[in-house]
C-alpha positions as CSV (number, residue, x, y, z in Angstrom):
1,E,15.2,13.7,17.2
2,G,14.1,10.2,16.8
3,I,11.0,9.1,14.9
4,C,7.9,7.1,15.8
5,T,6.4,4.0,14.2
6,G,2.8,3.8,15.4
7,E,-0.6,4.8,14.2
8,Q,-1.6,8.3,13.3
9,V,-5.1,9.7,13.4
10,S,-6.4,10.5,10.0
11,K,-6.6,14.3,9.6
12,F,-8.9,13.8,6.6
13,A,-11.5,12.4,9.0
14,N,-10.8,14.7,11.8
15,P,-8.9,17.9,10.9
16,E,-8.4,18.8,14.6
17,A,-6.8,15.4,15.5
18,E,-3.3,15.4,16.9
19,Y,-0.8,12.7,16.1
20,L,-0.5,10.0,18.7
21,A,2.8,9.4,20.5
22,F,4.5,6.1,19.7
23,E,7.8,4.3,20.3
24,D,10.9,6.2,19.3
25,I,13.2,3.9,17.3
26,G,15.7,6.5,16.2
27,Q,15.8,8.5,13.0
28,D,19.2,7.3,11.8
29,S,18.3,3.7,12.3
30,A,15.0,4.1,10.5
31,M,16.4,6.1,7.6
32,A,19.2,3.5,7.1
33,K,16.8,0.6,6.8
34,K,17.2,-0.9,3.3
35,V,14.5,-3.2,1.9
36,W,15.0,-4.9,-1.5
37,D,17.8,-2.4,-2.1
38,I,15.5,0.6,-1.5
39,R,16.0,3.1,1.3
40,P,13.4,5.6,2.5
41,K,13.5,9.1,1.0
42,N,12.1,10.8,4.1
43,I,10.9,10.2,7.6
44,T,7.3,9.3,6.7
45,Q,8.5,6.7,4.2
46,A,10.7,5.2,7.0
47,M,7.7,5.1,9.3
48,F,5.6,3.3,6.7
49,I,8.4,0.7,6.0
50,N,9.0,0.0,9.7
51,A,5.2,-0.4,10.3
52,I,5.1,-3.1,7.7
53,L,8.2,-4.8,9.1
54,N,6.7,-4.9,12.6
55,P,5.5,-8.5,13.2
56,D,2.8,-7.4,15.6
57,V,1.1,-5.1,13.1
58,H,-1.7,-6.7,11.0
59,L,-3.0,-3.6,9.2
60,V,-0.9,-0.7,7.8
61,T,-2.6,2.2,6.1
62,A,-0.7,4.7,4.0
63,L,-2.3,8.0,3.2
64,G,-0.7,10.6,1.0
65,K,-0.6,12.6,-2.2
66,A,0.2,11.0,-5.5
67,G,4.0,10.5,-5.9
68,T,4.9,10.1,-2.2
69,G,6.3,6.6,-2.8
70,K,3.5,4.6,-1.2
71,T,3.5,1.7,-3.7
72,L,7.3,1.5,-4.1
73,A,7.9,1.4,-0.4
74,A,5.1,-1.1,0.2
75,V,6.2,-3.5,-2.6
76,A,9.9,-3.3,-1.7
77,T,9.2,-4.1,2.0
78,A,6.8,-6.9,1.1
79,L,9.3,-8.6,-1.2
80,E,12.0,-8.2,1.6
81,L,9.7,-10.0,4.0
82,I,8.7,-12.7,1.4
83,V,11.8,-13.5,-0.5
84,E,14.6,-12.6,1.9
85,K,13.1,-13.1,5.3
86,R,10.6,-15.8,4.4
87,K,8.0,-14.4,6.8
88,Y,5.2,-14.7,4.2
89,K,4.7,-16.8,1.1
90,K,3.4,-14.2,-1.3
91,L,2.3,-10.7,-2.1
92,I,-1.3,-10.3,-3.3
93,Y,-1.8,-7.1,-5.2
94,A,-5.3,-5.7,-5.9
95,K,-6.5,-2.3,-7.0
96,S,-9.8,-0.4,-6.9
97,P,-11.5,-0.8,-10.3
98,N,-12.4,2.9,-10.2
99,S,-9.9,4.9,-12.2
100,G,-11.7,8.0,-13.4
101,F,-11.0,7.0,-17.0
102,E,-12.8,4.9,-19.6
103,T,-12.2,1.2,-19.4
104,Q,-11.2,-1.1,-22.3
105,G,-14.2,-3.4,-21.7
106,F,-13.8,-7.1,-22.0
107,L,-10.2,-8.3,-21.7
108,P,-9.2,-11.8,-22.9
109,G,-6.9,-14.2,-21.2
110,S,-6.6,-15.8,-17.7
111,L,-7.7,-14.2,-14.5
112,M,-4.1,-13.1,-13.9
113,E,-3.8,-11.6,-17.4
114,K,-7.1,-9.7,-17.0
115,N,-5.7,-8.0,-13.9
116,I,-2.4,-6.9,-15.5
117,P,-3.8,-3.6,-16.9
118,G,-4.9,-2.5,-13.5
119,A,-1.6,-3.4,-11.9
120,G,0.4,-0.6,-13.6
121,P,1.6,0.9,-10.2
122,L,2.9,-2.5,-9.2
123,F,4.8,-3.0,-12.4
124,D,6.2,0.5,-12.4
125,S,7.6,-0.2,-8.9
126,L,9.0,-3.5,-9.9
127,E,10.7,-2.0,-13.0
128,F,12.3,0.7,-10.9
129,M,13.5,-1.8,-8.3
130,H,15.1,-4.0,-10.9
131,R,16.3,-1.3,-13.3
132,D,20.0,-2.2,-12.7
133,D,19.6,-5.9,-13.3
134,A,21.1,-7.6,-16.3
135,D,17.6,-8.6,-17.5
136,P,15.0,-6.6,-15.5
137,K,12.1,-8.2,-17.4
138,K,13.3,-11.7,-16.5
139,S,13.8,-10.7,-12.9
140,I,10.2,-9.6,-12.7
141,E,8.9,-12.6,-14.5
142,L,10.7,-14.9,-12.0
143,L,8.8,-13.3,-9.1
144,F,5.5,-14.3,-10.7
145,E,6.7,-17.7,-11.8
146,K,7.9,-18.6,-8.3
147,G,4.6,-17.5,-6.9
148,Y,5.9,-14.6,-4.9
149,I,3.4,-12.2,-6.5
150,E,-0.3,-12.7,-7.3
151,L,-2.7,-10.3,-8.9
152,M,-6.2,-10.4,-7.6
153,G,-9.6,-9.1,-8.9
154,L,-11.4,-8.0,-5.8
155,E,-14.8,-9.1,-7.3
156,Y,-13.6,-12.7,-6.5
157,I,-12.5,-12.1,-2.9
158,R,-15.7,-12.9,-1.0
159,G,-15.4,-16.2,0.8
160,R,-11.7,-16.5,0.5
161,S,-9.3,-16.9,3.5
162,L,-5.9,-15.3,2.8
163,N,-3.1,-16.9,4.9
164,D,0.7,-16.4,5.0
165,C,0.6,-13.4,2.7
166,I,0.8,-9.6,2.4
167,L,-2.4,-8.2,0.9
168,L,-1.7,-4.9,-0.8
169,I,-4.8,-2.9,-1.7
170,D,-4.1,0.2,-3.9
171,E,-6.4,3.2,-4.5
172,S,-8.4,2.2,-1.3
173,Q,-10.1,5.6,-1.2
174,N,-12.5,4.4,-3.8
175,F,-14.0,1.7,-1.7
176,S,-17.1,2.0,0.4
177,R,-17.2,1.1,4.1
178,Q,-18.9,-2.3,3.4
179,Q,-16.4,-3.1,0.6
180,L,-13.4,-2.6,2.9
181,V,-15.1,-4.6,5.6
182,T,-15.5,-7.4,3.2
183,I,-11.8,-7.1,2.1
184,L,-10.3,-6.9,5.6
185,S,-12.4,-9.8,6.9
186,R,-10.6,-12.1,4.4
187,A,-7.4,-11.8,6.3
188,G,-6.4,-15.2,7.7
189,Q,-3.5,-16.5,9.7
190,N,-0.2,-14.6,9.2
191,C,-1.7,-12.1,6.9
192,C,-0.7,-8.4,6.8
193,V,-3.0,-6.0,5.0
194,I,-1.7,-2.8,3.5
195,L,-4.2,-0.1,2.4
196,M,-3.0,2.7,0.3
197,G,-4.9,5.7,-0.9
198,N,-5.1,9.4,-1.6
199,L,-8.4,11.0,-0.6
200,R,-7.8,13.9,-3.0
201,Q,-8.2,11.5,-5.9
202,L,-11.6,10.0,-5.3
203,D,-12.9,8.5,-8.5
204,N,-16.0,6.9,-7.0
205,T,-18.5,9.7,-7.3
206,A,-20.8,8.1,-4.7
207,L,-18.2,8.8,-2.0
208,S,-16.6,11.8,-0.4
209,A,-13.4,12.1,1.7
210,V,-15.6,11.7,4.8
211,S,-17.8,8.8,3.6
212,S,-14.9,6.8,2.0
213,G,-14.3,3.4,3.5
214,L,-10.6,4.3,3.8
215,T,-11.5,7.2,6.2
216,Y,-13.9,4.9,8.1
217,T,-11.3,2.2,8.5
218,T,-8.6,4.6,9.7
219,E,-10.9,6.0,12.4
220,M,-12.0,2.5,13.5
221,V,-8.5,1.2,14.0
222,K,-6.8,4.3,15.4
223,D,-6.6,2.9,18.9
224,W,-5.9,-0.7,18.1
225,E,-2.3,-1.8,18.7
226,G,-2.5,-4.1,15.7
227,A,-2.8,-1.3,13.2
228,R,-0.7,1.6,12.1
229,T,-1.6,4.6,9.9
230,V,1.0,6.8,8.3
231,E,0.4,9.9,6.3
232,L,3.3,10.1,3.8
233,E,4.7,13.6,2.9
234,G,6.8,14.9,0.2
235,V,6.2,14.1,-3.5
236,V,9.3,12.3,-4.6
237,R,8.1,11.1,-8.1
238,S,9.2,14.3,-10.0
239,E,9.2,18.0,-9.8
240,L,6.2,18.2,-12.2
241,A,4.2,15.8,-10.0
242,A,5.1,17.8,-6.9
243,F,4.0,21.0,-8.6
244,V,0.7,19.6,-9.8
245,E,-0.1,18.1,-6.3
246,D,0.7,21.4,-4.6
247,N,-0.9,23.9,-7.0
248,F,-3.6,22.3,-9.2
């Protein structure tokens, strides 16, 4: 059977919802798609990658358990479109400040340096993608030096207009409805926004899986042809991560 690459209704918001039917592009073709030397591990990863590659899609939402490959697939696809295909100028990475852990307080350095501690998932993905390079650290540094990747603190996003970029927002489940409205309204010309989140890992105690801005956004765009929502399946990080997600 082939696979589909359109939006899915969030089952977190509506447990009785059925998946929508979308265009069938063929399973073999989707699974063979390589981005930044990374191939999808399963069908849902392939759907996610193909949604980002679709030039008619402006918002891609990835839901899924920890370890399903959301960040790796998103970063690899973004760099493919930016560096190889020249469809965008840069990847802007931002992450919810809510982590569920104590913060380190004031951090010295430039705005970029202040955001490095919160960009661990991005750097983990970059290190994996460049693990076979002669000098992986240098390969990653060059991506930043050439302006292909920018780290952003979302407290400074209001008033900005983001053009010719891919905006990747990690841990989106921790944002309220109004916060995500503010973020999404910053998208300018030739901007693709990727929201990623796991509603089982809500760190914002003021929100629930129902009231999360991620759930609200998914429901609001489910019938818009410019958006796609994919629920990734299968924890590929490790056997331990899979066991914890399924049993804890």
